[in-house]
C-alpha positions in Angstrom: 70.2 225.0 111.5 72.9 227.6 109.6 73.3 225.4 107.0 69.5 224.7 106.7 69.1 228.6 106.5 71.6 228.9 103.7 69.9 226.2 101.9 66.7 227.9 102.3 68.2 231.2 101.1 69.6 229.5 97.8 66.2 228.4 96.7 65.6 232.0 95.6 67.8 231.4 92.8 65.5 228.9 91.4 62.9 231.4 90.9 62.6 234.5 88.7 64.6 236.2 87.6 67.4 233.8 88.0 65.4 230.6 87.1 68.1 228.3 88.0 65.6 225.6 88.6 68.0 222.8 90.1 68.6 224.9 93.4 65.1 224.0 95.0 65.3 220.5 94.5 69.2 220.4 95.6 68.2 222.4 98.7 65.5 220.2 99.8 67.6 217.1 99.4 70.5 218.7 101.1 68.0 219.7 104.2 66.1 216.3 103.9 69.2 214.2 104.3 70.5 216.4 107.2 67.3 215.8 109.1 67.4 212.0 108.9 68.7 211.4 112.4 66.8 214.5 114.2 64.0 214.0 116.6 60.5 215.4 115.8 61.2 218.8 117.7 64.6 219.3 116.2 63.1 218.5 112.7 60.7 221.4 113.4 63.6 224.1 114.1 65.7 222.5 111.2 62.7 223.3 108.6 61.7 226.4 110.4 65.4 227.6 109.4 65.0 226.4 105.9 61.6 228.2 105.4 63.0 231.4 107.1 66.1 231.4 104.9 63.8 230.7 101.6 61.2 233.6 102.6 63.5 236.0 104.3 65.4 236.6 100.9 62.4 235.2 98.5 60.1 238.1 99.8 62.7 240.9 100.4 60.7 243.1 98.1 58.1 243.3 100.8 60.6 245.5 102.8 61.2 247.7 99.8 57.3 248.4 99.4 56.9 249.2 103.2 60.0 251.1 103.4 60.0 253.1 100.1 56.2 253.3 99.4 54.7 252.9 103.0 57.3 255.6 104.5 58.1 253.6 107.5 61.3 253.8 109.1 64.0 251.0 108.0 64.1 249.0 111.1 60.2 248.8 111.1 60.1 247.6 107.5 62.8 245.1 108.3 61.1 243.8 111.2 57.7 243.5 109.6 59.4 241.6 106.8 61.3 239.3 109.1 57.8 238.4 111.0 56.1 237.5 107.9 59.1 235.3 106.8 59.1 233.7 110.0 55.2 233.0 109.8 55.7 231.6 106.6 58.5 229.5 107.6 56.1 227.6 110.2 54.4 225.5 107.1 57.6 223.9 106.2 58.5 223.5 109.7 55.2 221.9 110.2 55.7 219.7 107.2 59.2 218.6 108.7 57.8 218.0 112.2 54.9 215.7 111.1 57.0 213.7 108.7 59.3 212.8 111.5 56.5 212.3 114.4 54.4 210.3 112.1 57.1 208.0 110.8 57.8 206.8 114.0 54.5 205.1 114.4 55.4 201.1 115.1 53.0 200.2 112.4 55.4 201.4 110.0 58.7 200.2 111.2 59.3 197.5 108.6 58.9 200.0 105.8 60.0 203.0 107.7 62.2 204.8 105.3 60.0 204.3 102.2 56.7 205.5 104.1 58.8 208.6 105.5 60.4 210.0 102.3 57.8 208.7 99.5 54.8 208.8 101.4 54.5 211.2 104.3 57.1 213.9 103.4 55.6 214.7 99.8 52.0 214.6 100.9 52.6 216.9 104.1 54.9 219.3 102.0 52.0 219.8 99.3 49.3 219.9 102.2 51.2 222.5 104.1 51.9 224.6 100.9 48.2 224.4 100.1 47.5 225.6 103.8 49.9 228.6 102.9 47.9 229.4 100.1 44.6 229.6 102.1 45.1 230.5 105.9 44.7 234.2 106.6 43.7 234.8 103.0 46.6 233.0 101.5 50.3 233.5 100.6 51.0 231.0 97.8 54.0 232.8 96.6 57.1 230.7 96.4 55.6 227.5 96.1 58.3 224.9 95.2 56.2 224.0 91.8 56.9 227.7 90.8 60.7 227.1 90.7 60.2 224.8 87.9 58.9 227.0 85.0 62.2 226.7 83.3 62.9 223.1 84.4 62.4 219.6 82.9 59.2 219.0 84.5 57.3 222.1 83.7 55.4 220.5 80.7 53.6 218.7 83.6 52.4 221.8 84.9 49.6 222.0 82.5 48.2 218.9 83.7 48.8 218.6 87.5 49.3 222.4 88.5 51.8 224.1 90.6 51.1 222.0 93.5 51.3 218.8 91.5 54.8 220.2 90.6 55.3 220.6 94.4 54.4 217.3 95.0 56.9 215.8 92.1 59.7 217.8 93.6 59.2 216.6 97.3 58.7 213.0 95.9 62.1 213.1 93.8 63.9 214.6 96.8 62.7 211.7 98.9 63.8 209.2 96.5 67.1 210.7 96.3 67.5 210.6 99.9 66.7 207.0 99.7 69.4 206.4 97.2 71.8 208.1 99.8 70.6 205.7 102.3 71.3 202.9 100.1 67.5 202.0 99.5 67.4 201.7 95.8 64.4 199.9 94.6 61.6 202.2 95.4 63.7 205.2 94.6 64.5 203.7 91.1 61.0 203.3 90.6 59.8 206.8 91.6 62.5 208.5 89.7 61.9 206.4 86.5 58.3 207.2 86.7 58.9 210.9 86.9 61.3 210.7 84.1 58.7 208.7 81.9 56.0 211.3 82.8 58.3 214.3 81.8 59.0 212.7 78.3 55.4 211.6 77.7 53.8 215.0 78.7 54.9 216.9 75.6 53.6 214.1 73.5 50.0 214.3 75.1 49.8 217.8 75.5 47.4 219.9 73.4 49.7 223.1 74.0 51.7 223.7 70.8 54.0 226.6 70.3 52.7 228.7 66.9 55.7 231.2 66.4 53.1 234.0 66.7 54.0 237.1 68.8 51.4 239.0 71.1 51.3 242.5 71.5 50.9 243.4 75.3 50.1 246.9 76.8 50.6 247.4 80.6 48.6 250.2 82.1 49.2 251.9 85.6 46.8 254.3 87.0 49.3 255.4 89.8 46.7 256.1 92.2 47.8 257.5 95.4 47.5 254.8 98.3 45.8 257.3 100.6 42.8 257.6 98.4 42.8 254.4 96.5 40.3 252.6 98.8 38.2 255.7 99.4 34.5 255.0 98.2 34.5 258.6 96.6 37.3 257.6 94.4 36.1 254.3 92.8 34.4 255.7 89.7 37.2 258.4 89.2 39.7 255.4 89.4 37.9 253.2 87.0 37.4 256.1 84.5 41.2 256.8 84.7 42.0 253.2 83.8 39.4 253.2 80.8 41.0 256.7 79.5 44.4 255.2 79.9 43.5 252.0 78.2 41.6 253.5 75.2 44.8 254.4 73.2 46.0 250.8 73.5 43.4 248.8 72.1 45.6 248.1 69.2 47.1 245.6 71.6 46.1 242.0 71.8 45.9 242.0 75.7 45.7 245.1 78.1 47.0 244.3 81.5 45.7 246.3 84.6 47.8 245.7 88.0 46.7 244.0 91.0 43.6 245.4 92.8 43.3 248.0 90.1 39.6 248.1 90.6 39.4 248.8 94.2 36.2 247.0 94.9 34.5 243.5 95.1 33.5 241.9 91.8 30.0 241.9 92.7 29.8 245.7 93.0 31.2 246.7 89.6 29.6 243.8 87.4 28.2 246.0 85.1 31.3 248.1 84.6 33.5 244.7 83.9 30.7 243.5 81.3 31.0 247.0 79.4 34.8 247.0 79.6 34.9 243.5 78.2 32.5 244.4 75.4 34.6 247.5 74.5 37.9 245.5 74.3 36.1 242.7 72.2 34.9 245.2 69.7 38.5 246.5 69.3 39.9 242.7 69.0 41.6 243.1 72.3 41.1 241.8 75.9 41.7 243.3 79.3 43.2 241.3 82.2 42.0 243.2 85.5 43.3 242.8 88.9 40.3 242.8 91.3 38.9 241.5 94.7 36.8 238.3 94.4 34.7 237.6 97.5 
């Protein structure tokens, strides 16, 4: 489990700002191959260790937010971050457990390996990632697909999305494990298909670089957290953001932060409409963080 934890921790290097995309599939191949002889229960804890390593390092900023800006003691902030990482690790643990459990069905004994690594594992991996993005309002950060923004399959992202990339990563890793188990035919077909799709995607994509630059302005209202969600602070907050944005309408895009508008979208529809009109009159656009119910 220690090596699985270390492999999970290494996946942090696949995301920004490091963006060394190969770390994620390499770690997944390593852990998937290690788990080949484990029982269902052992697989659960094996992948739980992988997930805990991934999230304990990948969401370490949560501790900084709680400690520095929340004012809680260090031991509390670290403990809360650890509990969140452990909760998120349950999803890859579930994928690993179900992969091992379902692959034991006698119906699949003649094509056990292909079913386990090319059928079950990729499907269950994406299913549990999707669940993580929705359960309890969702936590979709660190999806495997997001690790490939600088990788060779990134072009496919505009066609199949982040979860589609997650599926391809899991499928590719499964095929490599089959190669390591000396099951070459199905693995070769999958790998060749992924390579072909990667080469074809840029040719059929309607997204082409134009070499133009875009001027972007970031606006931060710096509203005190203690008053941000007070009903009486809503309109002063909105007016402050408008005042801060007005001198920046020479930018092509003005960006407000996450939950800059502390109210559901349905409550401030007129404000959003007027804000959009003002930005358009100045040949600009505003990206707003808001709650959508």
